[in-house]
PQR file with spaces between the fields and no chain letter, atoms N, CA, C, O and H, PARSE charges and radii, in Angstrom:
ATOM       1  N    MET     1     145.309    9.105  143.604 -0.4000 1.5000
ATOM       2  CA   MET     1     144.629    9.666  142.348 -0.0000 2.0000
ATOM       3  C    MET     1     144.395    9.462  141.141  0.5500 1.7000
ATOM       4  O    MET     1     145.029    8.781  140.336 -0.5500 1.4000
ATOM       5  N    GLU     2     143.236   10.213  140.978 -0.4000 1.5000
ATOM       6  CA   GLU     2     143.094    9.854  140.070 -0.0000 2.0000
ATOM       7  C    GLU     2     142.721   10.980  138.212  0.5500 1.7000
ATOM       8  O    GLU     2     141.956   11.918  138.439 -0.5500 1.4000
ATOM       9  H    GLU     2     142.721   10.766  141.633  0.4000 1.0000
ATOM      10  N    GLU     3     143.072   10.911  137.043 -0.4000 1.5000
ATOM      11  CA   GLU     3     142.701   12.450  135.938 -0.0000 2.0000
ATOM      12  C    GLU     3     141.602   11.628  135.111  0.5500 1.7000
ATOM      13  O    GLU     3     141.956   10.661  134.436 -0.5500 1.4000
ATOM      14  H    GLU     3     143.693   10.149  136.858  0.4000 1.0000
ATOM      15  N    TYR     4     140.251   12.033  135.177 -0.4000 1.5000
ATOM      16  CA   TYR     4     139.566   12.269  134.067 -0.0000 2.0000
ATOM      17  C    TYR     4     139.207   13.860  133.650  0.5500 1.7000
ATOM      18  O    TYR     4     139.059   15.014  134.052 -0.5500 1.4000
ATOM      19  H    TYR     4     139.964   12.818  135.725  0.4000 1.0000
ATOM      20  N    LYS     5     139.192   12.867  132.405 -0.4000 1.5000
ATOM      21  CA   LYS     5     139.295   13.755  131.101 -0.0000 2.0000
ATOM      22  C    LYS     5     137.528   14.101  130.524  0.5500 1.7000
ATOM      23  O    LYS     5     136.914   13.142  130.055 -0.5500 1.4000
ATOM      24  H    LYS     5     139.312   11.929  132.078  0.4000 1.0000
ATOM      25  N    LEU     6     136.906   15.313  130.593 -0.4000 1.5000
ATOM      26  CA   LEU     6     135.598   15.084  130.630 -0.0000 2.0000
ATOM      27  C    LEU     6     135.704   16.735  128.582  0.5500 1.7000
ATOM      28  O    LEU     6     136.164   17.876  128.525 -0.5500 1.4000
ATOM      29  H    LEU     6     137.405   16.091  130.974  0.4000 1.0000
ATOM      30  N    ASP     7     135.302   16.211  127.934 -0.4000 1.5000
ATOM      31  CA   ASP     7     135.100   16.768  126.411 -0.0000 2.0000
ATOM      32  C    ASP     7     134.021   17.387  126.386  0.5500 1.7000
ATOM      33  O    ASP     7     133.003   16.783  126.048 -0.5500 1.4000
ATOM      34  H    ASP     7     134.928   15.284  127.980  0.4000 1.0000
ATOM      35  N    CYS     8     133.964   19.131  126.841 -0.4000 1.5000
ATOM      36  CA   CYS     8     132.217   19.849  126.503 -0.0000 2.0000
ATOM      37  C    CYS     8     132.651   20.968  125.122  0.5500 1.7000
ATOM      38  O    CYS     8     132.207   22.099  124.925 -0.5500 1.4000
ATOM      39  H    CYS     8     134.791   19.621  127.116  0.4000 1.0000
ATOM      40  N    LEU     9     133.438   20.365  124.481 -0.4000 1.5000
ATOM      41  CA   LEU     9     133.488   21.311  123.049 -0.0000 2.0000
ATOM      42  C    LEU     9     132.180   21.266  122.748  0.5500 1.7000
ATOM      43  O    LEU     9     131.519   20.233  122.852 -0.5500 1.4000
ATOM      44  H    LEU     9     133.799   19.447  124.641  0.4000 1.0000
ATOM      45  N    HIS    10     131.561   22.748  122.224 -0.4000 1.5000
ATOM      46  CA   HIS    10     130.579   22.512  121.514 -0.0000 2.0000
ATOM      47  C    HIS    10     129.434   22.813  121.380  0.5500 1.7000
ATOM      48  O    HIS    10     128.687   23.088  120.440 -0.5500 1.4000
ATOM      49  H    HIS    10     132.098   23.587  122.139  0.4000 1.0000
ATOM      50  N    GLU    11     129.322   22.664  123.296 -0.4000 1.5000
ATOM      51  CA   GLU    11     128.597   22.433  124.188 -0.0000 2.0000
ATOM      52  C    GLU    11     127.673   23.112  124.381  0.5500 1.7000
ATOM      53  O    GLU    11     127.143   23.345  123.294 -0.5500 1.4000
ATOM      54  H    GLU    11     129.928   22.441  124.059  0.4000 1.0000
ATOM      55  N    ALA    12     127.013   23.712  125.402 -0.4000 1.5000
ATOM      56  CA   ALA    12     126.358   24.978  126.028 -0.0000 2.0000
ATOM      57  C    ALA    12     126.162   24.393  127.768  0.5500 1.7000
ATOM      58  O    ALA    12     126.198   23.374  128.459 -0.5500 1.4000
ATOM      59  H    ALA    12     127.444   23.523  126.285  0.4000 1.0000
ATOM      60  N    CYS    13     125.941   25.852  127.827 -0.4000 1.5000
ATOM      61  CA   CYS    13     124.709   25.885  129.747 -0.0000 2.0000
ATOM      62  C    CYS    13     123.783   25.405  129.658  0.5500 1.7000
ATOM      63  O    CYS    13     123.144   26.099  128.868 -0.5500 1.4000
ATOM      64  H    CYS    13     125.912   26.679  127.266  0.4000 1.0000
ATOM      65  N    PRO    14     123.123   24.490  130.003 -0.5600 1.5000
ATOM      66  CA   PRO    14     124.446   24.030  131.372  0.2800 2.0000
ATOM      67  C    PRO    14     125.397   22.252  131.434  0.5500 1.7000
ATOM      68  O    PRO    14     125.961   21.445  132.173 -0.5500 1.4000
ATOM      69  N    ILE    15     124.849   22.641  129.596 -0.4000 1.5000
ATOM      70  CA   ILE    15     125.633   20.779  129.231 -0.0000 2.0000
ATOM      71  C    ILE    15     126.364   20.810  129.604  0.5500 1.7000
ATOM      72  O    ILE    15     126.129   19.923  130.426 -0.5500 1.4000
ATOM      73  H    ILE    15     124.391   23.297  128.995  0.4000 1.0000
ATOM      74  N    PRO    16     128.199   21.378  130.017 -0.5600 1.5000
ATOM      75  CA   PRO    16     129.114   21.059  131.119  0.2800 2.0000
ATOM      76  C    PRO    16     129.096   20.695  131.890  0.5500 1.7000
ATOM      77  O    PRO    16     129.613   19.774  132.523 -0.5500 1.4000
ATOM      78  N    LEU    17     128.212   21.672  132.008 -0.4000 1.5000
ATOM      79  CA   LEU    17     128.191   21.319  134.791 -0.0000 2.0000
ATOM      80  C    LEU    17     127.459   20.424  135.008  0.5500 1.7000
ATOM      81  O    LEU    17     127.288   20.128  136.191 -0.5500 1.4000
ATOM      82  H    LEU    17     127.792   22.420  131.494  0.4000 1.0000
ATOM      83  N    LEU    18     126.884   19.801  134.156 -0.4000 1.5000
ATOM      84  CA   LEU    18     125.682   18.597  134.489 -0.0000 2.0000
ATOM      85  C    LEU    18     126.778   17.190  134.257  0.5500 1.7000
ATOM      86  O    LEU    18     126.522   16.283  135.050 -0.5500 1.4000
ATOM      87  H    LEU    18     127.023   20.042  133.195  0.4000 1.0000
ATOM      88  N    LYS    19     128.061   16.868  133.194 -0.4000 1.5000
ATOM      89  CA   LYS    19     127.929   16.001  132.821 -0.0000 2.0000
ATOM      90  C    LYS    19     129.086   16.334  133.718  0.5500 1.7000
ATOM      91  O    LYS    19     129.187   15.345  134.444 -0.5500 1.4000
ATOM      92  H    LYS    19     128.269   17.604  132.550  0.4000 1.0000
ATOM      93  N    ALA    20     130.030   17.215  134.062 -0.4000 1.5000
ATOM      94  CA   ALA    20     130.860   17.540  135.356 -0.0000 2.0000
ATOM      95  C    ALA    20     130.130   16.898  136.601  0.5500 1.7000
ATOM      96  O    ALA    20     131.033   16.338  137.222 -0.5500 1.4000
ATOM      97  H    ALA    20     129.948   18.018  133.472  0.4000 1.0000
ATOM      98  N    LEU    21     129.410   16.781  137.005 -0.4000 1.5000
ATOM      99  CA   LEU    21     128.075   16.667  138.329 -0.0000 2.0000
ATOM     100  C    LEU    21     128.483   15.289  137.884  0.5500 1.7000
ATOM     101  O    LEU    21     129.662   14.974  138.051 -0.5500 1.4000
ATOM     102  H    LEU    21     128.676   17.236  136.500  0.4000 1.0000
ATOM     103  N    LYS    22     127.765   14.545  137.411 -0.4000 1.5000
ATOM     104  CA   LYS    22     127.406   13.473  136.801 -0.0000 2.0000
ATOM     105  C    LYS    22     129.175   12.163  136.866  0.5500 1.7000
ATOM     106  O    LYS    22     129.399   11.177  137.569 -0.5500 1.4000
ATOM     107  H    LYS    22     126.807   14.801  137.275  0.4000 1.0000
ATOM     108  N    GLN    23     130.125   12.938  135.646 -0.4000 1.5000
ATOM     109  CA   GLN    23     131.297   11.978  136.078 -0.0000 2.0000
ATOM     110  C    GLN    23     131.645   12.488  137.938  0.5500 1.7000
ATOM     111  O    GLN    23     131.195   11.585  138.643 -0.5500 1.4000
ATOM     112  H    GLN    23     129.943   13.738  135.075  0.4000 1.0000
ATOM     113  N    LEU    24     132.287   13.628  138.819 -0.4000 1.5000
ATOM     114  CA   LEU    24     132.121   14.039  140.027 -0.0000 2.0000
ATOM     115  C    LEU    24     132.252   12.781  141.212  0.5500 1.7000
ATOM     116  O    LEU    24     133.083   12.059  141.763 -0.5500 1.4000
ATOM     117  H    LEU    24     132.653   14.361  138.246  0.4000 1.0000
ATOM     118  N    GLU    25     130.427   13.168  141.155 -0.4000 1.5000
ATOM     119  CA   GLU    25     129.709   11.717  141.478 -0.0000 2.0000
ATOM     120  C    GLU    25     130.085    9.813  141.979  0.5500 1.7000
ATOM     121  O    GLU    25     129.795    8.934  142.791 -0.5500 1.4000
ATOM     122  H    GLU    25     129.752   13.755  140.707  0.4000 1.0000
ATOM     123  N    LYS    26     131.285   10.259  140.254 -0.4000 1.5000
ATOM     124  CA   LYS    26     131.223    8.865  140.173 -0.0000 2.0000
ATOM     125  C    LYS    26     133.339    8.165  140.672  0.5500 1.7000
ATOM     126  O    LYS    26     133.771    7.021  140.530 -0.5500 1.4000
ATOM     127  H    LYS    26     131.521   10.973  139.594  0.4000 1.0000
ATOM     128  N    MET    27     134.322    9.776  141.375 -0.4000 1.5000
ATOM     129  CA   MET    27     134.839    9.791  141.889 -0.0000 2.0000
ATOM     130  C    MET    27     135.251   10.320  143.174  0.5500 1.7000
ATOM     131  O    MET    27     134.561   10.961  143.967 -0.5500 1.4000
ATOM     132  H    MET    27     133.971   10.705  141.490  0.4000 1.0000
ATOM     133  N    GLU    28     136.434    9.978  143.275 -0.4000 1.5000
ATOM     134  CA   GLU    28     136.784    9.931  144.634 -0.0000 2.0000
ATOM     135  C    GLU    28     137.360   10.742  145.375  0.5500 1.7000
ATOM     136  O    GLU    28     138.111    9.817  145.682 -0.5500 1.4000
ATOM     137  H    GLU    28     136.994    9.458  142.631  0.4000 1.0000
ATOM     138  N    ILE    29     137.894   11.919  146.203 -0.4000 1.5000
ATOM     139  CA   ILE    29     138.148   12.518  146.642 -0.0000 2.0000
ATOM     140  C    ILE    29     140.384   12.482  146.665  0.5500 1.7000
ATOM     141  O    ILE    29     141.246   11.603  146.661 -0.5500 1.4000
ATOM     142  H    ILE    29     137.284   12.671  145.953  0.4000 1.0000
ATOM     143  N    GLY    30     140.353   14.052  146.689 -0.4000 1.5000
ATOM     144  CA   GLY    30     141.559   14.408  145.534 -0.0000 2.0000
ATOM     145  C    GLY    30     141.263   13.865  143.621  0.5500 1.7000
ATOM     146  O    GLY    30     141.896   14.212  142.624 -0.5500 1.4000
ATOM     147  H    GLY    30     139.653   14.766  146.692  0.4000 1.0000
ATOM     148  N    ASP    31     140.553   13.309  143.696 -0.4000 1.5000
ATOM     149  CA   ASP    31     140.616   12.788  141.987 -0.0000 2.0000
ATOM     150  C    ASP    31     140.673   14.226  141.092  0.5500 1.7000
ATOM     151  O    ASP    31     140.061   15.203  141.523 -0.5500 1.4000
ATOM     152  H    ASP    31     140.039   13.027  144.506  0.4000 1.0000
ATOM     153  N    ILE    32     141.419   14.308  139.854 -0.4000 1.5000
ATOM     154  CA   ILE    32     141.188   15.050  139.495 -0.0000 2.0000
ATOM     155  C    ILE    32     140.396   15.326  137.670  0.5500 1.7000
ATOM     156  O    ILE    32     140.939   15.035  136.604 -0.5500 1.4000
ATOM     157  H    ILE    32     141.916   13.514  139.504  0.4000 1.0000
ATOM     158  N    LEU    33     138.988   15.969  137.874 -0.4000 1.5000
ATOM     159  CA   LEU    33     138.939   16.620  136.182 -0.0000 2.0000
ATOM     160  C    LEU    33     138.829   16.687  136.058  0.5500 1.7000
ATOM     161  O    LEU    33     137.664   16.735  136.453 -0.5500 1.4000
ATOM     162  H    LEU    33     138.548   16.206  138.739  0.4000 1.0000
ATOM     163  N    ILE    34     139.147   17.406  134.038 -0.4000 1.5000
ATOM     164  CA   ILE    34     139.679   17.912  132.962 -0.0000 2.0000
ATOM     165  C    ILE    34     138.899   17.780  132.453  0.5500 1.7000
ATOM     166  O    ILE    34     138.385   16.714  132.115 -0.5500 1.4000
ATOM     167  H    ILE    34     140.093   17.367  133.717  0.4000 1.0000
ATOM     168  N    MET    35     138.493   19.096  132.190 -0.4000 1.5000
ATOM     169  CA   MET    35     136.953   19.560  131.612 -0.0000 2.0000
ATOM     170  C    MET    35     137.119   20.314  130.336  0.5500 1.7000
ATOM     171  O    MET    35     136.307   21.162  130.705 -0.5500 1.4000
ATOM     172  H    MET    35     138.910   19.963  132.464  0.4000 1.0000
ATOM     173  N    HIS    36     137.387   20.642  129.426 -0.4000 1.5000
ATOM     174  CA   HIS    36     137.643   20.281  127.750 -0.0000 2.0000
ATOM     175  C    HIS    36     136.590   21.295  127.201  0.5500 1.7000
ATOM     176  O    HIS    36     135.580   20.624  126.989 -0.5500 1.4000
ATOM     177  H    HIS    36     138.047   19.952  129.126  0.4000 1.0000
ATOM     178  N    THR    37     136.284   22.985  126.773 -0.4000 1.5000
ATOM     179  CA   THR    37     135.264   23.723  126.878 -0.0000 2.0000
ATOM     180  C    THR    37     135.785   24.751  125.864  0.5500 1.7000
ATOM     181  O    THR    37     136.971   25.065  125.963 -0.5500 1.4000
ATOM     182  H    THR    37     137.104   23.530  126.945  0.4000 1.0000
ATOM     183  N    ASP    38     135.151   25.226  125.047 -0.4000 1.5000
ATOM     184  CA   ASP    38     135.013   26.309  124.790 -0.0000 2.0000
ATOM     185  C    ASP    38     134.038   27.533  124.791  0.5500 1.7000
ATOM     186  O    ASP    38     134.142   28.470  124.000 -0.5500 1.4000
ATOM     187  H    ASP    38     134.187   24.970  124.967  0.4000 1.0000
ATOM     188  N    HIS    39     133.100   27.429  125.740 -0.4000 1.5000
ATOM     189  CA   HIS    39     131.914   28.600  125.659 -0.0000 2.0000
ATOM     190  C    HIS    39     132.242   28.839  127.761  0.5500 1.7000
ATOM     191  O    HIS    39     132.050   28.239  128.819 -0.5500 1.4000
ATOM     192  H    HIS    39     133.016   26.668  126.383  0.4000 1.0000
ATOM     193  N    ASN    40     132.921   30.329  127.145 -0.4000 1.5000
ATOM     194  CA   ASN    40     133.122   30.765  128.378 -0.0000 2.0000
ATOM     195  C    ASN    40     132.122   31.127  129.441  0.5500 1.7000
ATOM     196  O    ASN    40     132.566   31.582  130.496 -0.5500 1.4000
ATOM     197  H    ASN    40     133.077   30.816  126.285  0.4000 1.0000
ATOM     198  N    CYS    41     131.063   31.007  129.317 -0.4000 1.5000
ATOM     199  CA   CYS    41     129.965   30.962  130.523 -0.0000 2.0000
ATOM     200  C    CYS    41     129.801   29.106  130.874  0.5500 1.7000
ATOM     201  O    CYS    41     128.736   28.528  131.093 -0.5500 1.4000
ATOM     202  H    CYS    41     130.702   30.637  128.461  0.4000 1.0000
ATOM     203  N    SER    42     131.310   28.418  130.834 -0.4000 1.5000
ATOM     204  CA   SER    42     130.700   27.603  131.673 -0.0000 2.0000
ATOM     205  C    SER    42     131.618   27.160  132.680  0.5500 1.7000
ATOM     206  O    SER    42     131.627   26.105  133.313 -0.5500 1.4000
ATOM     207  H    SER    42     132.175   28.887  130.656  0.4000 1.0000
ATOM     208  N    ILE    43     132.871   28.764  132.743 -0.4000 1.5000
ATOM     209  CA   ILE    43     133.666   28.406  133.966 -0.0000 2.0000
ATOM     210  C    ILE    43     133.344   29.379  134.799  0.5500 1.7000
ATOM     211  O    ILE    43     133.948   29.571  135.855 -0.5500 1.4000
ATOM     212  H    ILE    43     132.863   29.621  132.228  0.4000 1.0000
ATOM     213  N    ALA    44     132.068   30.285  134.271 -0.4000 1.5000
ATOM     214  CA   ALA    44     131.238   30.829  135.630 -0.0000 2.0000
ATOM     215  C    ALA    44     130.938   30.207  136.103  0.5500 1.7000
ATOM     216  O    ALA    44     131.434   30.029  137.216 -0.5500 1.4000
ATOM     217  H    ALA    44     131.578   30.130  133.413  0.4000 1.0000
ATOM     218  N    ASN    45     129.492   29.064  135.458 -0.4000 1.5000
ATOM     219  CA   ASN    45     128.842   28.380  135.875 -0.0000 2.0000
ATOM     220  C    ASN    45     129.937   27.060  136.751  0.5500 1.7000
ATOM     221  O    ASN    45     129.764   27.047  137.970 -0.5500 1.4000
ATOM     222  H    ASN    45     129.089   29.208  134.553  0.4000 1.0000
ATOM     223  N    VAL    46     130.642   26.363  136.384 -0.4000 1.5000
ATOM     224  CA   VAL    46     131.607   25.411  136.551 -0.0000 2.0000
ATOM     225  C    VAL    46     132.811   25.824  138.326  0.5500 1.7000
ATOM     226  O    VAL    46     133.048   25.064  139.264 -0.5500 1.4000
ATOM     227  H    VAL    46     130.783   26.374  135.394  0.4000 1.0000
ATOM     228  N    VAL    47     133.235   27.155  138.124 -0.4000 1.5000
ATOM     229  CA   VAL    47     133.709   27.719  139.044 -0.0000 2.0000
ATOM     230  C    VAL    47     133.258   28.213  140.184  0.5500 1.7000
ATOM     231  O    VAL    47     133.635   28.244  141.355 -0.5500 1.4000
ATOM     232  H    VAL    47     133.042   27.773  137.362  0.4000 1.0000
ATOM     233  N    GLU    48     132.347   28.598  139.554 -0.4000 1.5000
ATOM     234  CA   GLU    48     130.625   28.575  140.943 -0.0000 2.0000
ATOM     235  C    GLU    48     130.703   28.244  141.514  0.5500 1.7000
ATOM     236  O    GLU    48     131.116   28.520  142.640 -0.5500 1.4000
ATOM     237  H    GLU    48     132.040   28.574  138.603  0.4000 1.0000
ATOM     238  N    TRP    49     130.189   27.112  140.858 -0.4000 1.5000
ATOM     239  CA   TRP    49     129.390   25.455  141.152 -0.0000 2.0000
ATOM     240  C    TRP    49     130.773   25.090  142.268  0.5500 1.7000
ATOM     241  O    TRP    49     130.790   25.208  143.493 -0.5500 1.4000
ATOM     242  H    TRP    49     129.853   26.887  139.943  0.4000 1.0000
ATOM     243  N    ALA    50     131.539   24.762  141.623 -0.4000 1.5000
ATOM     244  CA   ALA    50     133.114   23.957  142.599 -0.0000 2.0000
ATOM     245  C    ALA    50     133.070   24.805  143.657  0.5500 1.7000
ATOM     246  O    ALA    50     132.460   24.161  144.511 -0.5500 1.4000
ATOM     247  H    ALA    50     131.525   24.666  140.628  0.4000 1.0000
ATOM     248  N    GLU    51     133.396   26.031  144.188 -0.4000 1.5000
ATOM     249  CA   GLU    51     134.103   27.000  145.592 -0.0000 2.0000
ATOM     250  C    GLU    51     133.039   26.644  146.028  0.5500 1.7000
ATOM     251  O    GLU    51     133.232   26.133  147.131 -0.5500 1.4000
ATOM     252  H    GLU    51     133.892   26.554  143.495  0.4000 1.0000
ATOM     253  N    LYS    52     131.279   26.628  145.571 -0.4000 1.5000
ATOM     254  CA   LYS    52     129.828   26.723  146.406 -0.0000 2.0000
ATOM     255  C    LYS    52     129.897   25.658  146.494  0.5500 1.7000
ATOM     256  O    LYS    52     128.730   25.322  146.697 -0.5500 1.4000
ATOM     257  H    LYS    52     131.122   27.043  144.675  0.4000 1.0000
ATOM     258  N    HIS    53     130.825   24.304  146.483 -0.4000 1.5000
ATOM     259  CA   HIS    53     130.616   22.836  147.295 -0.0000 2.0000
ATOM     260  C    HIS    53     132.176   22.312  147.862  0.5500 1.7000
ATOM     261  O    HIS    53     132.528   21.139  147.985 -0.5500 1.4000
ATOM     262  H    HIS    53     131.772   24.577  146.318  0.4000 1.0000
ATOM     263  N    GLY    54     133.042   23.622  148.184 -0.4000 1.5000
ATOM     264  CA   GLY    54     133.792   23.540  148.544 -0.0000 2.0000
ATOM     265  C    GLY    54     135.424   23.096  147.665  0.5500 1.7000
ATOM     266  O    GLY    54     136.440   23.687  148.030 -0.5500 1.4000
ATOM     267  H    GLY    54     132.756   24.575  148.083  0.4000 1.0000
ATOM     268  N    HIS    55     135.519   21.897  146.380 -0.4000 1.5000
ATOM     269  CA   HIS    55     135.812   21.555  145.489 -0.0000 2.0000
ATOM     270  C    HIS    55     137.413   22.580  145.049  0.5500 1.7000
ATOM     271  O    HIS    55     137.232   23.776  144.819 -0.5500 1.4000
ATOM     272  H    HIS    55     134.693   21.417  146.083  0.4000 1.0000
ATOM     273  N    HIS    56     139.060   21.948  144.957 -0.4000 1.5000
ATOM     274  CA   HIS    56     139.769   23.052  144.815 -0.0000 2.0000
ATOM     275  C    HIS    56     139.368   23.067  142.954  0.5500 1.7000
ATOM     276  O    HIS    56     139.018   22.031  142.388 -0.5500 1.4000
ATOM     277  H    HIS    56     139.208   20.977  145.144  0.4000 1.0000
ATOM     278  N    ILE    57     139.485   24.242  142.308 -0.4000 1.5000
ATOM     279  CA   ILE    57     139.468   24.826  141.109 -0.0000 2.0000
ATOM     280  C    ILE    57     140.460   25.126  140.455  0.5500 1.7000
ATOM     281  O    ILE    57     141.388   25.311  141.243 -0.5500 1.4000
ATOM     282  H    ILE    57     139.770   25.083  142.767  0.4000 1.0000
ATOM     283  N    ASP    58     140.843   25.312  139.185 -0.4000 1.5000
ATOM     284  CA   ASP    58     141.412   25.995  138.219 -0.0000 2.0000
ATOM     285  C    ASP    58     141.107   25.987  137.580  0.5500 1.7000
ATOM     286  O    ASP    58     140.292   25.097  137.335 -0.5500 1.4000
ATOM     287  H    ASP    58     140.090   25.162  138.544  0.4000 1.0000
ATOM     288  N    TYR    59     141.559   27.382  136.195 -0.4000 1.5000
ATOM     289  CA   TYR    59     141.838   27.331  134.995 -0.0000 2.0000
ATOM     290  C    TYR    59     142.790   27.839  133.927  0.5500 1.7000
ATOM     291  O    TYR    59     143.225   28.990  133.919 -0.5500 1.4000
ATOM     292  H    TYR    59     142.221   28.105  136.394  0.4000 1.0000
ATOM     293  N    ILE    60     143.130   26.780  132.900 -0.4000 1.5000
ATOM     294  CA   ILE    60     143.615   27.843  131.460 -0.0000 2.0000
ATOM     295  C    ILE    60     143.338   28.026  130.804  0.5500 1.7000
ATOM     296  O    ILE    60     142.501   27.162  130.538 -0.5500 1.4000
ATOM     297  H    ILE    60     142.777   25.844  132.906  0.4000 1.0000
ATOM     298  N    GLU    61     143.419   29.118  129.611 -0.4000 1.5000
ATOM     299  CA   GLU    61     142.664   29.529  128.086 -0.0000 2.0000
ATOM     300  C    GLU    61     144.114   28.007  127.527  0.5500 1.7000
ATOM     301  O    GLU    61     145.300   27.933  127.847 -0.5500 1.4000
ATOM     302  H    GLU    61     144.098   29.819  129.828  0.4000 1.0000
ATOM     303  N    ILE    62     143.574   27.409  126.964 -0.4000 1.5000
ATOM     304  CA   ILE    62     145.212   26.324  126.127 -0.0000 2.0000
ATOM     305  C    ILE    62     145.032   27.424  124.638  0.5500 1.7000
ATOM     306  O    ILE    62     146.042   27.967  124.192 -0.5500 1.4000
ATOM     307  H    ILE    62     142.610   27.469  126.704  0.4000 1.0000
ATOM     308  N    ALA    63     143.952   27.603  124.118 -0.4000 1.5000
ATOM     309  CA   ALA    63     143.971   27.296  122.948 -0.0000 2.0000
ATOM     310  C    ALA    63     143.038   29.295  122.736  0.5500 1.7000
ATOM     311  O    ALA    63     142.607   29.654  123.831 -0.5500 1.4000
ATOM     312  H    ALA    63     143.131   27.162  124.481  0.4000 1.0000
ATOM     313  N    GLU    64     142.806   30.245  121.719 -0.4000 1.5000
ATOM     314  CA   GLU    64     142.349   31.239  121.889 -0.0000 2.0000
ATOM     315  C    GLU    64     140.779   30.871  122.000  0.5500 1.7000
ATOM     316  O    GLU    64     140.251   30.397  120.993 -0.5500 1.4000
ATOM     317  H    GLU    64     143.155   29.953  120.829  0.4000 1.0000
ATOM     318  N    GLY    65     140.235   31.004  122.814 -0.4000 1.5000
ATOM     319  CA   GLY    65     138.559   30.568  123.188 -0.0000 2.0000
ATOM     320  C    GLY    65     138.540   29.303  122.902  0.5500 1.7000
ATOM     321  O    GLY    65     137.847   28.756  122.045 -0.5500 1.4000
ATOM     322  H    GLY    65     140.663   31.389  123.632  0.4000 1.0000
ATOM     323  N    GLU    66     139.740   28.548  124.029 -0.4000 1.5000
ATOM     324  CA   GLU    66     139.430   27.260  124.462 -0.0000 2.0000
ATOM     325  C    GLU    66     140.017   27.314  125.966  0.5500 1.7000
ATOM     326  O    GLU    66     140.950   28.073  126.227 -0.5500 1.4000
ATOM     327  H    GLU    66     140.303   28.993  124.725  0.4000 1.0000
ATOM     328  N    TRP    67     139.299   26.288  127.168 -0.4000 1.5000
ATOM     329  CA   TRP    67     139.666   27.100  128.361 -0.0000 2.0000
ATOM     330  C    TRP    67     139.656   25.111  128.444  0.5500 1.7000
ATOM     331  O    TRP    67     138.951   24.398  127.729 -0.5500 1.4000
ATOM     332  H    TRP    67     138.541   25.672  126.955  0.4000 1.0000
ATOM     333  N    GLU    68     140.944   24.468  129.844 -0.4000 1.5000
ATOM     334  CA   GLU    68     140.629   23.251  130.544 -0.0000 2.0000
ATOM     335  C    GLU    68     139.875   23.567  131.421  0.5500 1.7000
ATOM     336  O    GLU    68     139.033   24.202  130.785 -0.5500 1.4000
ATOM     337  H    GLU    68     141.516   25.047  130.425  0.4000 1.0000
ATOM     338  N    ILE    69     139.637   23.579  132.206 -0.4000 1.5000
ATOM     339  CA   ILE    69     139.310   23.742  133.665 -0.0000 2.0000
ATOM     340  C    ILE    69     138.791   22.305  134.907  0.5500 1.7000
ATOM     341  O    ILE    69     137.829   21.547  135.026 -0.5500 1.4000
ATOM     342  H    ILE    69     140.321   23.064  132.722  0.4000 1.0000
ATOM     343  N    TYR    70     139.929   22.531  135.535 -0.4000 1.5000
ATOM     344  CA   TYR    70     140.763   21.301  136.283 -0.0000 2.0000
ATOM     345  C    TYR    70     140.061   21.329  137.906  0.5500 1.7000
ATOM     346  O    TYR    70     140.311   22.235  138.701 -0.5500 1.4000
ATOM     347  H    TYR    70     140.711   23.148  135.438  0.4000 1.0000
ATOM     348  N    ILE    71     139.116   20.126  138.227 -0.4000 1.5000
ATOM     349  CA   ILE    71     138.667   20.563  139.443 -0.0000 2.0000
ATOM     350  C    ILE    71     138.936   19.007  140.583  0.5500 1.7000
ATOM     351  O    ILE    71     138.579   17.829  140.602 -0.5500 1.4000
ATOM     352  H    ILE    71     138.913   19.390  137.581  0.4000 1.0000
ATOM     353  N    GLU    72     139.984   20.176  141.609 -0.4000 1.5000
ATOM     354  CA   GLU    72     139.864   18.729  142.437 -0.0000 2.0000
ATOM     355  C    GLU    72     138.919   18.566  143.803  0.5500 1.7000
ATOM     356  O    GLU    72     138.821   19.309  144.780 -0.5500 1.4000
ATOM     357  H    GLU    72     140.273   21.133  141.593  0.4000 1.0000
ATOM     358  N    LYS    73     137.959   16.717  143.342 -0.4000 1.5000
ATOM     359  CA   LYS    73     137.384   16.483  144.318 -0.0000 2.0000
ATOM     360  C    LYS    73     137.811   16.795  145.622  0.5500 1.7000
ATOM     361  O    LYS    73     139.026   16.866  145.812 -0.5500 1.4000
ATOM     362  H    LYS    73     138.038   16.114  142.549  0.4000 1.0000
ATOM     363  N    ALA    74     137.208   16.950  146.346 -0.4000 1.5000
ATOM     364  CA   ALA    74     137.259   18.019  147.762 -0.0000 2.0000
ATOM     365  C    ALA    74     136.522   17.220  149.001  0.5500 1.7000
ATOM     366  O    ALA    74     136.888   17.151  150.174 -0.5500 1.4000
ATOM     367  H    ALA    74     136.222   16.892  146.192  0.4000 1.0000
ATOM     368  N    ARG    75     135.497   16.704  148.440 -0.4000 1.5000
ATOM     369  CA   ARG    75     134.303   16.113  148.706 -0.0000 2.0000
ATOM     370  C    ARG    75     133.454   14.681  148.723  0.5500 1.7000
ATOM     371  O    ARG    75     132.277   14.666  149.081 -0.5500 1.4000
ATOM     372  H    ARG    75     135.199   16.759  147.487  0.4000 1.0000
């Protein structure tokens, strides 16, 4: 299992989701993608997409207005 970090600070949707899609294509099942974002729309879009495609996902607020989104590639 590998971890990959993706800096999406100061990027509005849909850029964070597009970056996540591109990175997930390169990853193996079980790998974790950690996205750092400061746009709450990213949480809604990325979480919805990941759940729809069967990936495991969670997120935490690491500072006021900044989140880390964790996506475990499931397929």
